C-alpha positions as CSV (number, residue, x, y, z in Angstrom):
1,M,-16.1,-11.4,-36.4
2,D,-19.3,-9.5,-37.2
3,E,-18.5,-6.9,-34.6
4,M,-15.1,-6.2,-36.3
5,E,-16.9,-5.2,-39.5
6,E,-17.1,-1.5,-38.5
7,E,-13.3,-1.4,-38.3
8,L,-13.1,-2.6,-41.9
9,K,-15.3,0.0,-43.6
10,C,-14.2,3.2,-45.2
11,P,-15.6,6.3,-43.4
12,V,-16.3,7.9,-46.7
13,C,-18.0,5.3,-48.9
14,G,-19.2,3.0,-46.1
15,S,-18.0,0.0,-48.0
16,F,-15.1,-2.4,-47.2
17,F,-11.7,-0.7,-47.7
18,R,-10.3,-1.0,-51.2
19,E,-6.6,-0.1,-51.6
20,P,-6.5,1.7,-48.2
21,I,-3.9,4.4,-47.5
22,I,-2.8,5.7,-44.1
23,L,-3.2,9.4,-43.4
24,P,-0.7,11.1,-41.0
25,C,-3.4,11.0,-38.3
26,S,-3.3,7.2,-38.5
27,H,-6.8,6.9,-39.9
28,N,-7.4,4.9,-43.1
29,I,-9.3,5.8,-46.3
30,C,-9.8,4.2,-49.7
31,L,-7.5,5.5,-52.4
32,A,-10.4,6.3,-54.7
33,C,-12.3,8.0,-51.8
34,A,-9.2,10.0,-51.0
35,R,-9.2,11.2,-54.6
36,N,-12.9,12.2,-54.4
37,I,-12.5,14.3,-51.3
38,L,-9.5,16.3,-52.5
39,V,-10.0,20.1,-52.7
40,Q,-7.8,22.7,-54.2
41,T,-6.4,25.5,-51.9
42,P,-5.9,29.1,-53.0
43,D,-2.5,29.9,-54.6
44,A,-1.6,32.1,-51.6
45,E,-1.3,28.9,-49.5
46,S,1.0,27.2,-51.9
47,P,4.2,28.7,-50.4
48,Q,3.2,27.3,-47.0
49,S,2.5,24.0,-48.6
50,S,5.8,23.8,-50.4
51,R,7.6,25.0,-47.3
52,A,5.8,22.4,-45.1
53,S,6.5,19.6,-47.6
54,G,10.2,19.9,-46.8
55,S,9.8,19.2,-43.2
56,G,10.2,15.5,-43.7
57,V,8.4,12.3,-43.1
58,S,9.2,12.3,-39.4
59,D,6.5,14.9,-38.9
60,Y,3.9,12.2,-39.4
61,D,3.9,12.1,-35.7
62,Y,1.3,14.8,-35.3
63,L,0.8,14.3,-31.6
64,D,3.2,17.1,-30.6
65,L,1.4,19.5,-32.9
66,D,-2.1,18.4,-31.9
67,K,-2.4,21.5,-29.6
68,M,-2.4,23.7,-32.7
69,S,-5.3,21.8,-34.2
70,L,-8.8,23.3,-34.1
71,Y,-11.7,20.9,-34.1
72,S,-14.5,23.1,-35.5
73,E,-16.3,22.3,-38.7
74,A,-14.9,25.4,-40.4
75,D,-11.3,25.5,-39.2
76,S,-9.5,22.3,-38.3
77,G,-6.7,20.2,-39.6
78,Y,-3.0,19.5,-40.0
79,G,-0.7,20.9,-42.6
80,S,1.4,19.1,-45.2
81,Y,3.7,16.8,-43.2
82,G,3.6,18.8,-40.0
83,G,2.3,22.3,-40.9
84,F,-1.3,23.0,-39.8
85,V,-3.5,25.0,-42.0
86,S,-7.2,25.9,-42.1
87,A,-9.5,23.7,-44.0
88,P,-11.1,25.3,-47.1
89,T,-14.6,26.5,-46.6
90,T,-15.8,24.4,-49.5
91,P,-19.4,23.1,-49.1
92,C,-19.3,19.5,-47.8
93,Q,-21.5,16.5,-48.2
94,K,-22.2,13.5,-45.9
95,S,-20.8,10.0,-46.5
96,P,-22.8,6.9,-45.8
97,N,-21.2,6.8,-42.3
98,G,-22.3,10.4,-41.6
99,V,-18.9,12.1,-41.8
100,R,-17.9,15.2,-43.9
101,V,-16.9,14.7,-47.5
102,F,-15.6,17.6,-49.6
103,P,-16.6,17.3,-53.2
104,P,-13.8,17.0,-55.8
105,T,-12.8,20.1,-57.6
106,V,-12.5,20.5,-61.3
107,P,-9.1,19.0,-62.3
108,Q,-6.6,21.5,-63.6
109,P,-3.5,20.7,-65.8
110,P,-0.8,20.0,-63.2
111,P,2.9,19.5,-63.6
112,Q,4.1,16.1,-64.6
113,Q,5.5,15.3,-61.2
114,H,1.9,15.2,-59.7
115,L,1.1,11.9,-61.4
116,L,0.6,8.9,-59.2
117,A,2.9,5.9,-59.1
118,Q,1.3,4.3,-62.2
119,P,0.9,7.0,-64.9
120,G,-2.4,6.7,-66.6
121,S,-4.1,4.7,-63.8
122,L,-5.7,7.8,-62.2
123,P,-6.3,11.4,-63.3
124,P,-3.5,13.8,-62.2
125,I,-3.7,15.5,-58.8
126,P,-4.4,19.3,-59.0
127,R,-1.7,21.5,-57.7
128,N,-2.0,22.7,-54.1
129,S,-4.6,20.0,-53.4
130,C,-5.8,19.5,-49.8
131,I,-7.3,16.4,-48.2
132,T,-9.3,16.4,-45.0
133,C,-9.6,13.3,-42.8
134,P,-13.3,12.4,-42.7
135,Q,-12.9,11.1,-39.1
136,C,-10.8,13.7,-37.2
137,H,-11.3,16.5,-39.7
138,R,-7.6,17.4,-39.9
139,S,-6.6,18.9,-43.2
140,L,-3.3,18.3,-45.1
141,I,-1.9,20.1,-48.2
142,L,-0.3,17.5,-50.5
143,D,3.2,17.8,-51.6
144,D,4.6,17.0,-55.1
145,R,4.1,13.3,-54.6
146,G,0.3,13.7,-54.2
147,L,-1.4,10.6,-52.9
148,R,1.7,8.6,-53.5
149,G,3.1,10.2,-50.4
150,F,0.7,8.2,-48.2
151,P,1.7,4.5,-47.4
152,K,-0.7,1.7,-48.3
153,N,-2.1,-0.2,-45.4
154,R,-1.4,-3.7,-46.6
155,V,-2.3,-5.2,-43.2
156,L,-5.8,-3.7,-43.3
157,E,-6.2,-4.9,-46.9
158,G,-5.3,-8.4,-45.9
159,V,-7.7,-8.4,-42.9
160,V,-10.5,-7.2,-45.2
161,D,-9.8,-9.9,-47.7
162,R,-9.8,-12.6,-45.0
163,Y,-13.0,-11.2,-43.5
164,Q,-14.8,-11.2,-46.9
165,Q,-13.7,-14.8,-47.6
166,S,-15.0,-15.9,-44.2
167,K,-18.4,-14.3,-45.1
168,A,-18.6,-16.3,-48.4
169,A,-20.9,-19.3,-49.0
170,A,-20.6,-22.2,-46.6
171,L,-18.1,-24.9,-47.5
172,K,-19.3,-28.4,-48.2
173,C,-18.0,-31.7,-46.9
174,Q,-15.7,-33.4,-49.4
175,L,-16.5,-37.0,-48.4
176,C,-20.3,-37.0,-48.5
177,E,-21.4,-39.2,-51.5
178,K,-24.6,-37.6,-52.5
179,S,-25.8,-34.2,-51.4
180,P,-22.8,-32.9,-49.5
181,K,-23.5,-31.5,-46.0
182,E,-22.1,-28.2,-44.7
183,A,-18.5,-28.7,-43.5
184,T,-17.8,-28.1,-39.8
185,V,-14.1,-28.6,-39.6
186,M,-11.0,-28.9,-41.8
187,C,-7.9,-31.0,-41.1
188,E,-4.8,-29.1,-41.9
189,Q,-2.7,-32.2,-42.3
190,C,-5.2,-34.1,-44.5
191,D,-6.3,-30.9,-46.3
192,V,-9.9,-32.2,-46.3
193,F,-13.2,-30.6,-45.2
194,Y,-15.5,-32.8,-43.1
195,C,-19.0,-32.7,-41.8
196,D,-19.6,-34.1,-38.3
197,P,-20.7,-37.6,-39.5
198,C,-17.9,-37.9,-41.9
199,R,-15.4,-36.7,-39.4
200,L,-16.5,-39.3,-36.9
201,R,-16.4,-42.0,-39.5
202,C,-13.3,-41.2,-41.5
203,H,-11.2,-39.1,-39.1
204,P,-11.6,-40.5,-35.6
205,P,-9.6,-38.7,-32.8
206,R,-7.3,-41.6,-32.0
207,G,-4.2,-43.3,-33.3
208,P,-2.1,-41.3,-35.7
209,L,-5.0,-39.0,-36.5
210,A,-5.1,-37.8,-32.9
211,K,-2.2,-35.4,-33.6
212,H,-3.9,-33.8,-36.6
213,R,-5.1,-30.2,-36.1
214,L,-8.8,-29.5,-36.9
215,V,-9.7,-25.9,-37.6
216,P,-13.0,-24.1,-38.6
217,P,-13.7,-24.3,-42.4
218,A,-13.3,-20.5,-42.9
219,Q,-9.9,-20.6,-41.3
220,G,-8.9,-23.6,-43.4
221,R,-10.0,-21.8,-46.6
222,I,-8.0,-18.7,-45.7
223,S,-4.9,-20.8,-45.1
224,R,-5.4,-22.5,-48.5
225,R,-5.7,-19.2,-50.3
226,A,-3.0,-17.4,-48.3
227,S,-0.9,-15.6,-50.8
228,P,2.9,-15.2,-50.4
229,R,3.9,-12.1,-48.5
230,K,4.4,-9.0,-50.7
231,I,7.8,-7.3,-50.5
232,S,7.3,-3.9,-48.9
233,T,8.9,-1.0,-50.8
234,C,9.8,2.5,-49.7
235,T,7.3,5.3,-50.6
236,E,10.1,7.7,-51.4
237,H,12.5,5.2,-53.1
238,E,10.1,2.8,-54.9
239,L,12.9,0.4,-56.0
240,E,14.2,-0.1,-52.4
241,N,12.8,-2.6,-49.9
242,L,12.0,-1.5,-46.4
243,S,14.7,-3.1,-44.2
244,M,15.0,-0.9,-41.0
245,Y,12.8,1.0,-38.5
246,C,13.5,4.7,-37.6
247,V,12.8,5.0,-33.9
248,Q,12.5,8.8,-34.0
249,C,10.1,9.0,-37.0
250,K,8.3,5.8,-36.0
251,M,8.3,4.4,-39.5
252,P,10.0,1.7,-41.6
253,V,12.8,3.0,-43.9
254,C,15.0,1.6,-46.7
255,Y,18.7,1.5,-47.1
256,Q,18.7,4.6,-49.3
257,C,16.8,6.6,-46.7
258,L,19.7,5.9,-44.3
259,E,22.4,6.7,-46.8
260,E,21.0,9.7,-48.5
261,G,17.8,10.8,-46.7
262,K,17.1,12.6,-43.5
263,H,17.1,9.4,-41.5
264,G,20.9,9.1,-41.6
265,T,21.4,10.6,-38.2
266,H,18.3,9.0,-36.6
267,E,18.3,6.0,-34.4
268,V,17.3,2.9,-36.4
269,K,16.7,-0.7,-35.4
270,A,16.1,-4.0,-37.1
271,L,12.7,-4.2,-38.8
272,G,12.1,-7.7,-37.5
273,A,13.0,-6.9,-33.9
274,M,10.7,-3.8,-33.8
275,W,8.0,-5.9,-35.5
276,K,8.1,-8.5,-32.6
277,L,8.4,-5.7,-30.0
278,H,5.3,-3.9,-31.2
279,K,3.3,-7.1,-31.6
280,G,4.1,-7.9,-28.0
281,Q,3.0,-4.4,-26.9
282,L,-0.2,-4.7,-28.8
283,S,-0.9,-8.2,-27.3
284,Q,-0.2,-6.9,-23.8
285,A,-2.5,-3.9,-24.3
286,L,-5.2,-6.3,-25.6
287,N,-5.0,-8.4,-22.4
288,G,-6.2,-5.4,-20.4
289,L,-8.9,-4.6,-22.9
290,S,-10.0,-8.2,-23.0
291,D,-10.5,-8.2,-19.2
292,R,-12.7,-5.1,-19.6
293,A,-14.7,-6.8,-22.3
294,T,-15.2,-9.9,-20.1
295,E,-16.4,-7.7,-17.2
296,A,-18.7,-5.8,-19.5
297,K,-20.3,-9.1,-20.7
298,E,-20.8,-10.3,-17.2
299,F,-22.1,-6.8,-16.3
300,L,-24.7,-6.9,-19.1
301,V,-25.9,-10.3,-17.8
302,Q,-26.3,-8.7,-14.4
303,L,-28.2,-5.8,-15.8
304,R,-30.6,-8.0,-17.8
305,N,-31.2,-10.1,-14.6
306,M,-31.9,-6.8,-12.8
307,V,-34.6,-6.0,-15.4
308,Q,-36.4,-9.2,-14.6
309,H,-36.1,-8.7,-10.9
310,I,-37.3,-5.2,-11.1
311,Q,-40.3,-6.4,-13.1
312,E,-41.0,-9.2,-10.7
313,N,-40.6,-6.9,-7.7
314,G,-42.7,-4.2,-9.3
315,V,-45.6,-6.7,-9.9
316,E,-45.3,-7.9,-6.4
317,F,-45.4,-4.4,-4.9
318,E,-48.4,-3.5,-7.1
319,A,-50.3,-6.6,-6.0
320,C,-49.7,-5.8,-2.3
321,L,-50.6,-2.2,-2.7
322,V,-53.8,-3.1,-4.6
323,A,-54.8,-5.6,-1.9
324,Q,-54.3,-3.2,0.9
325,C,-56.1,-0.3,-0.8
326,D,-59.1,-2.4,-1.9
327,A,-59.6,-3.3,1.8
328,L,-60.1,0.3,2.8
329,I,-63.3,2.4,2.5
330,D,-64.2,4.7,-0.4
331,A,-62.1,7.5,1.0
332,L,-59.0,5.4,0.6
333,N,-59.6,4.7,-3.1
334,R,-58.6,8.2,-4.1
335,R,-55.3,7.8,-2.3
336,K,-54.8,4.3,-3.7
337,A,-54.6,5.7,-7.3
338,Q,-52.0,8.2,-6.2
339,L,-49.9,5.5,-4.6
340,L,-50.2,3.2,-7.6
341,A,-49.0,6.0,-9.8
342,R,-46.0,6.5,-7.5
343,V,-45.0,2.9,-7.6
344,N,-45.4,2.8,-11.4
345,K,-43.3,5.9,-11.7
346,E,-40.6,4.3,-9.6
347,H,-40.9,1.1,-11.6
348,E,-40.5,2.9,-14.9
349,H,-37.7,5.0,-13.6
350,K,-35.7,2.0,-12.5
351,L,-36.3,0.2,-15.9
352,K,-35.4,3.3,-17.8
353,V,-32.1,3.7,-15.9
354,V,-31.1,0.1,-16.3
355,R,-32.2,-0.1,-20.0
356,D,-30.3,3.1,-20.8
357,Q,-27.2,1.6,-19.1
358,I,-27.6,-1.7,-21.0
359,S,-27.9,0.2,-24.3
360,H,-24.8,2.4,-23.5
361,C,-22.8,-0.6,-22.3
362,T,-23.8,-2.7,-25.3
363,V,-22.6,-0.1,-27.8
364,K,-19.3,0.3,-26.0
365,L,-18.8,-3.5,-25.8
366,R,-19.5,-3.8,-29.5
367,Q,-16.9,-1.2,-30.3
368,T,-14.5,-2.8,-27.9
369,T,-15.0,-6.3,-29.3
370,G,-14.7,-5.0,-32.8
371,L,-11.4,-3.3,-32.1
372,M,-10.2,-6.5,-30.3
373,E,-11.0,-8.7,-33.3
374,Y,-9.5,-6.3,-35.7
375,C,-6.3,-6.1,-33.6
376,L,-6.1,-9.9,-33.4
377,E,-6.4,-10.1,-37.1
378,V,-3.7,-7.4,-37.5
379,I,-1.4,-9.5,-35.2
380,K,-1.8,-12.4,-37.5
381,E,-0.2,-10.3,-40.3
382,N,3.3,-11.4,-41.2
383,D,4.3,-8.2,-43.0
384,P,6.5,-6.4,-40.5
385,S,6.6,-3.0,-42.2
386,G,2.9,-3.0,-42.9
387,F,2.2,-3.9,-39.2
388,L,4.6,-1.3,-37.9
389,Q,2.8,1.4,-40.0
390,I,-0.3,1.0,-37.9
391,S,0.9,-0.6,-34.6
392,D,1.5,2.7,-32.8
393,A,-2.0,3.9,-33.6
394,L,-3.6,0.6,-32.6
395,I,-1.8,0.5,-29.3
396,R,-3.0,4.0,-28.5
397,R,-6.5,3.1,-29.5
398,V,-6.5,0.0,-27.3
399,H,-5.2,1.9,-24.3
400,M,-7.7,4.7,-24.9
401,T,-10.6,2.2,-25.2
402,E,-9.5,0.4,-22.1
403,S,-9.4,3.7,-20.1
404,Q,-13.0,4.4,-21.2
405,W,-14.0,1.4,-19.2
406,G,-13.1,3.3,-16.1
407,K,-14.2,3.0,-12.5
408,G,-18.0,3.2,-12.2
409,T,-18.7,2.2,-15.8
410,L,-19.4,-1.4,-14.8
411,T,-21.4,-0.5,-11.7
412,P,-25.2,-0.7,-11.7
413,R,-26.8,2.8,-11.5
414,M,-30.0,1.4,-10.0
415,T,-31.0,-1.3,-7.5
416,S,-33.7,-3.7,-8.4
417,D,-35.3,-3.6,-4.9
418,F,-38.3,-1.6,-4.0
419,D,-37.5,-0.5,-0.5
420,L,-41.1,0.7,0.2
421,T,-43.8,-1.0,2.2
422,L,-47.4,0.3,2.6
423,D,-48.4,0.8,6.3
424,S,-52.2,0.1,6.4
425,G,-52.5,0.8,10.1
426,P,-53.5,4.5,10.4
427,L,-57.1,5.4,11.2
428,L,-59.7,6.5,8.7
429,Q,-59.1,10.2,9.3
430,T,-55.4,9.9,8.2
431,I,-56.1,8.2,4.9
432,H,-55.1,11.3,2.9
433,Q,-51.7,11.2,4.6
434,L,-50.9,7.6,3.6
435,D,-47.3,7.2,2.4
436,F,-44.7,4.5,2.1
437,V,-42.6,3.8,5.2
438,Q,-39.6,1.7,5.6
439,M,-40.3,-1.7,7.2
440,K,-37.2,-3.7,6.2
441,V,-34.3,-4.7,8.4
442,P,-30.9,-3.5,7.2
443,A,-28.7,-5.5,4.8
444,A,-25.6,-7.3,6.1
445,P,-22.7,-4.8,6.5
446,M,-19.6,-5.2,4.5
447,L,-16.3,-5.6,6.3
448,Q,-13.6,-3.2,4.9
449,L,-10.7,-5.7,4.8
450,E,-8.1,-3.0,3.9
451,E,-8.8,-1.2,7.2
452,C,-9.1,-4.2,9.5
453,C,-5.9,-5.2,11.3
454,T,-4.4,-6.5,14.5
455,Q,-1.6,-5.1,16.6
456,N,-0.2,-6.9,19.6
457,N,-3.3,-8.1,21.4
458,S,-5.7,-5.5,19.9
459,A,-7.9,-5.8,16.9
460,T,-9.4,-3.0,14.8
461,L,-12.4,-3.7,12.6
462,S,-14.1,-1.5,10.1
463,W,-17.3,-2.0,8.1
464,K,-19.9,-0.2,5.9
465,Q,-23.3,-0.7,4.5
466,P,-23.7,-2.1,0.9
467,P,-23.3,0.8,-1.6
468,L,-26.8,0.4,-3.1
469,S,-28.7,0.0,0.2
470,T,-31.1,2.7,1.1
471,I,-32.5,1.2,4.3
472,T,-32.0,3.3,7.4
473,V,-29.5,1.9,10.0
474,E,-29.8,2.9,13.6
475,G,-26.7,1.0,14.9
476,Y,-24.4,-2.0,14.7
477,I,-23.5,-5.0,16.8
478,L,-19.9,-6.3,16.7
479,E,-19.3,-9.9,17.9
480,L,-16.1,-11.8,18.6
481,D,-15.5,-15.4,19.8
482,D,-13.1,-16.2,22.6
483,G,-10.1,-16.8,20.3
484,N,-10.3,-20.6,20.9
485,G,-13.3,-21.6,18.8
486,G,-15.9,-20.7,21.4
487,P,-19.2,-19.0,21.0
488,F,-19.6,-15.4,19.8
489,R,-20.2,-12.6,22.3
490,E,-21.0,-8.9,21.8
491,V,-18.1,-6.5,22.2
492,Y,-19.6,-3.3,20.8
493,V,-23.0,-1.8,20.2
494,G,-23.3,1.6,18.7
495,T,-23.5,3.8,15.6
496,E,-19.8,3.9,14.7
497,T,-18.4,1.9,11.8
498,I,-15.0,1.3,13.2
499,C,-14.0,-0.3,16.6
500,T,-10.8,-1.3,18.3
501,V,-11.0,-4.2,20.8
502,D,-8.2,-4.4,23.4
503,G,-7.2,-7.0,25.8
504,L,-7.3,-10.0,23.5
505,H,-5.2,-13.1,24.0
506,F,-1.8,-13.2,22.3
507,N,-1.1,-15.8,19.6
508,S,-4.8,-16.5,19.2
509,T,-7.1,-16.7,16.3
510,Y,-10.4,-14.7,16.6
511,K,-13.5,-14.8,14.5
512,S,-15.5,-11.5,14.1
513,R,-18.7,-10.5,12.5
514,V,-21.1,-7.5,12.6
515,K,-24.8,-6.9,11.9
516,A,-26.9,-3.8,11.7
517,F,-30.3,-3.0,13.3
518,N,-33.1,-0.5,13.0
519,A,-36.7,-0.2,14.3
520,S,-37.8,-3.1,12.1
521,G,-35.3,-5.5,13.6
522,V,-31.8,-6.9,13.3
523,G,-30.3,-7.7,9.9
524,Q,-28.1,-10.5,8.7
525,Y,-24.5,-11.0,9.8
526,S,-21.6,-9.9,7.6
527,K,-19.1,-12.4,6.4
528,T,-16.9,-13.8,9.2
529,L,-13.4,-12.3,9.4
530,I,-10.6,-14.4,10.9
531,M,-7.8,-12.4,12.7
532,Q,-4.6,-13.5,14.3
533,T,-3.1,-11.6,17.2
534,S,0.6,-11.2,17.7
535,E,2.6,-14.3,18.6
536,I,5.2,-12.3,20.6
537,A,4.2,-9.6,23.0
538,W,5.4,-6.0,22.6
539,F,4.6,-3.8,25.6
540,T,5.9,-1.0,27.9
541,F,5.4,0.0,31.5
542,D,2.0,1.5,32.2
543,P,2.1,5.0,33.8
544,V,-1.7,5.0,34.3
545,S,-1.8,2.1,36.8
546,A,1.7,2.7,38.4
547,H,2.3,4.2,41.8
548,P,2.7,8.0,41.6
549,D,6.3,7.8,42.9
550,I,7.4,5.9,39.8
551,I,9.5,8.0,37.3
552,F,9.2,7.0,33.5
553,S,11.6,7.7,30.6
554,N,12.7,6.2,27.3
555,D,9.1,6.0,26.0
556,N,7.9,4.2,29.2
557,L,10.6,1.5,28.8
558,T,12.8,2.7,31.6
559,V,11.6,3.3,35.2
560,T,13.0,4.4,38.6
561,C,11.5,5.8,41.8
562,N,11.8,9.0,43.8
563,S,11.0,7.2,47.1
564,Y,13.2,5.0,49.4
565,D,10.2,2.7,49.8
566,D,9.3,0.0,47.3
567,R,6.8,1.0,44.7
568,V,5.1,-1.2,42.1
569,V,4.7,-0.6,38.3
570,M,3.1,-3.0,35.8
571,G,3.2,-3.5,32.1
572,N,0.4,-2.3,29.8
573,S,-0.4,-5.7,28.4
574,A,-2.1,-8.7,30.2
575,F,-1.4,-12.4,29.5
576,S,-3.7,-15.3,29.9
577,R,-2.6,-17.7,27.1
578,G,0.5,-18.8,25.4
579,V,4.2,-18.6,26.4
580,H,5.8,-15.2,27.0
581,Y,9.3,-14.0,27.8
582,W,10.7,-10.6,28.6
583,E,13.8,-9.2,30.2
584,M,14.8,-6.2,32.3
585,T,18.3,-4.7,32.4
586,I,19.7,-3.1,35.7
587,D,20.8,0.4,34.6
588,R,21.6,1.6,38.2
589,Y,22.1,-0.4,41.4
590,D,23.1,1.6,44.5
591,N,23.3,0.7,48.2
592,H,22.3,-3.0,47.7
593,P,18.5,-2.6,47.4
594,D,16.1,-5.6,46.9
595,P,14.1,-5.0,43.7
596,A,11.4,-7.6,42.9
597,F,10.4,-8.9,39.4
598,G,7.4,-11.1,38.4
599,I,3.7,-11.0,37.6
600,A,0.7,-9.6,39.3
601,R,-3.1,-9.2,39.1
602,A,-4.6,-5.8,38.1
603,D,-5.5,-5.0,41.7
604,V,-2.1,-5.7,43.2
605,L,-0.9,-3.3,46.0
606,K,1.3,-0.6,44.6
607,D,3.0,0.7,47.8
608,V,4.7,-2.5,49.1
609,M,7.3,-4.9,47.7
610,L,6.0,-7.1,44.9
611,G,4.8,-10.4,46.4
612,K,3.8,-9.1,49.8
613,D,0.1,-9.7,49.0
614,D,-1.7,-12.6,47.4
615,K,-2.0,-10.7,44.0
616,A,1.6,-11.0,43.0
617,W,4.2,-13.8,42.3
618,A,7.8,-12.4,42.3
619,M,11.5,-13.0,42.8
620,Y,13.3,-10.4,44.9
621,V,17.1,-10.3,44.7
622,D,20.1,-8.5,46.2
623,N,23.7,-8.6,45.2
624,N,24.3,-12.2,46.5
625,R,21.1,-14.2,46.5
626,S,17.4,-14.4,45.6
627,W,14.0,-15.6,47.0
628,F,10.6,-16.4,45.5
629,M,7.8,-14.6,47.3
630,H,4.0,-14.8,47.1
631,N,1.5,-13.6,49.8
632,N,4.5,-12.6,52.0
633,S,5.8,-16.1,52.0
634,H,9.6,-16.6,51.1
635,T,10.7,-19.8,49.5
636,N,13.6,-21.3,47.5
637,R,16.6,-19.2,48.5
638,S,19.2,-19.4,45.7
639,D,22.7,-18.1,45.4
640,G,23.5,-15.5,42.8
641,G,22.7,-11.8,42.9
642,I,22.6,-8.8,40.6
643,S,24.6,-5.7,39.9
644,K,24.7,-2.9,37.4
645,G,24.3,-4.3,33.9
646,S,22.7,-7.6,35.0
647,T,19.7,-8.9,33.1
648,I,16.6,-10.4,34.8
649,G,14.4,-12.7,32.6
650,V,10.8,-13.7,33.3
651,L,9.3,-16.7,31.5
652,L,5.5,-17.2,31.8
653,D,4.2,-20.4,30.4
654,F,0.4,-20.9,30.4
655,T,0.6,-24.3,28.7
656,R,2.3,-25.6,31.9
657,R,1.0,-22.8,34.1
658,I,4.4,-21.9,35.6
659,V,6.8,-19.0,36.0
660,I,10.6,-19.3,35.7
661,F,13.2,-16.6,36.5
662,L,16.6,-16.1,34.9
663,I,19.6,-14.0,35.8
664,N,22.1,-13.3,33.0
665,D,20.5,-16.0,30.8
666,E,20.8,-18.7,33.5
667,Q,17.8,-20.1,35.2
668,Q,17.7,-18.9,38.9
669,G,16.6,-21.7,41.1
670,P,13.8,-24.3,40.2
671,V,10.4,-23.5,38.7
672,A,9.3,-20.5,40.8
673,F,5.5,-20.9,40.8
674,E,3.0,-23.5,39.4
675,G,-0.7,-23.8,38.9
676,L,-1.1,-20.3,37.5
677,E,-4.5,-19.5,35.9
678,G,-6.2,-16.3,35.0
679,V,-5.0,-12.9,33.7
680,Y,-1.5,-11.5,34.7
681,Y,0.5,-8.4,34.1
682,P,4.3,-8.1,34.0
683,A,5.3,-6.2,37.2
684,I,8.3,-5.0,39.2
685,S,8.9,-3.2,42.5
686,L,11.8,-0.9,43.1
687,N,13.0,2.2,45.0
688,R,15.2,5.2,44.2
689,N,18.4,3.2,44.3
690,V,17.4,1.1,41.2
691,Q,16.7,2.0,37.5
692,V,15.5,-0.7,35.1
693,T,14.9,-0.8,31.3
694,L,12.4,-3.2,29.8
695,H,13.0,-5.4,26.7
696,T,10.0,-7.1,25.1
697,G,9.2,-9.0,21.9
698,L,12.0,-11.6,22.7
699,P,12.0,-15.2,21.6
700,I,11.8,-18.1,24.1
701,P,15.2,-19.0,25.5
702,D,16.9,-21.9,23.6
703,F,17.2,-24.1,26.7
704,Y,13.5,-24.1,27.3
705,T,11.0,-26.4,25.6
706,P,7.4,-25.5,26.5
707,G,5.4,-28.4,28.0
708,E,8.4,-30.5,29.1
709,A,9.6,-30.8,32.7
710,D,11.2,-33.5,34.8
711,P,9.5,-34.8,38.0
712,T,11.9,-32.7,40.2
713,G,10.5,-29.5,38.8
714,S,13.7,-28.4,37.0
715,V,13.4,-27.4,33.4
716,C,14.6,-30.0,30.8
């Protein structure tokens, strides 16, 4: 609550607000202080004043006219209800808060209509009077209503009253028999103030008393003294109660304003509904500001800890430096003093930067906390019209204050480390060239998670050094495990800070980490990043490894050949783990050729039919039947061939280490090959009479359950 006190003091008198009024710029001022800072404008300005006064109350929204305002000491301000005028060049004074205060002018006999609401309560307002806001320095020429034209800020008045009550003398316990102790709580149901011993003895937190609500004594006293809500009346029609809210003018209005005044054509809404809406907006805005305040408090703790660390590190560095310098001969002593001065300068510089940041952040946090506490007190106010008079301005202030806690505000400007070490190895003749050199290993790099990703069976990792690290880095070492919980192994060593690793296993979980090194050694590892490769393989035919006679099209998904001899083409992804399924559609099939489909090692022969050597496992098929072939051995002849439009499926299961072939979604023969182990690429062989299109990323066929097979070798 103490930090809110600045929000509750008048900028002119420096005391708590008394009968505060709201200026069109949304700032507040005591009614008596407003009277004191009035000045009288020349008669030449009176037509402008009278003309501006007819613009209506809706012009209180001065934001659209703010571009016309000048912020200099001699010429700034806003006109009467929307017309901007130059402030009089009357000599000004300074208020207790340091703002400009124009001295009152000698009252002149004004017309009767310039009297305030209560005739005789205050002297009459001089004609053509002008008031300047002591905070934003905008000036306003008063109309015929004088200061009565400004609404009273009843919400602020209530907050000041509650605050002053909470600062009064401490409440005493009502159950102590002799010298009453200071009360610590009040029970709202019992309406009794208790000290801690009496509360434990007379009001235990069990039984029927467990549901009673205990509040701080100050809050209990305020609830006792809470006065009934005052009925809000219109500033223009003093006998009418405020009942609606003008959306265009952003102010409460009465029934007569809608019937006879300028608000008749404006959009209006229920006062209670707008009251709840603006309370919700202010509460929502406070949530963001509260987060900034919490971060600021944590940041201040961090900065204060940095001060201690800087002092400790500074003392340690000084001790090491003195020990090394004292061990040298007399010629070194002259250099020792210079180096000590350098360390002290660095020490003081770090402390100054951090302390300046602490001071700056403390001031901003105090202002933020004060505004928060004031807003929370305003939210407690039950007067809708009074609340709506100031809600827009408070919401803008909260958003503006939150934006001031921008990026970088809560980031330390200085590191507490002294990244310097004295090298005492040079010979005597180089003493005068002694300097600090870096002798620390690099800090652990930081993985940039937003740039790390996996695609198919490749992983891309990105990292950087900590932002406050000043230690030189000569290179990085990236390590990955085997995707199955095995040991880490180096996959990259170099100076780059981004690396893509290809050829990983599909449907596998990899752990990765990186460390930096320099001439002093290797630093700590970064945090371990866990990455998951794709479960289903997406790949194309590989033009790099294919036979030159192969012709590619359709983004390397469709292939044919310009030779009558069989030529081999492989996929661009290798498999060694998991279960994979892909299909190939026969787009063209002329003169009954024998294309072969299957898997192969990377070094398979490319100029013979697939399966002729021991590096491929394939099924070759014509228009009537098929054979399985490996190392030029033909087995398992099966009826059923292919034609244009047929689909060939290949299912590779590393859990059972088998290959199965399908034609038009039906299994072709028994399990083709067993005991497979290692790394295999999808592969086919074809000649110019065949054209094939590849389809990948397919689910496992419904009939197949990985890991289950009957003793005969057919798939269950």
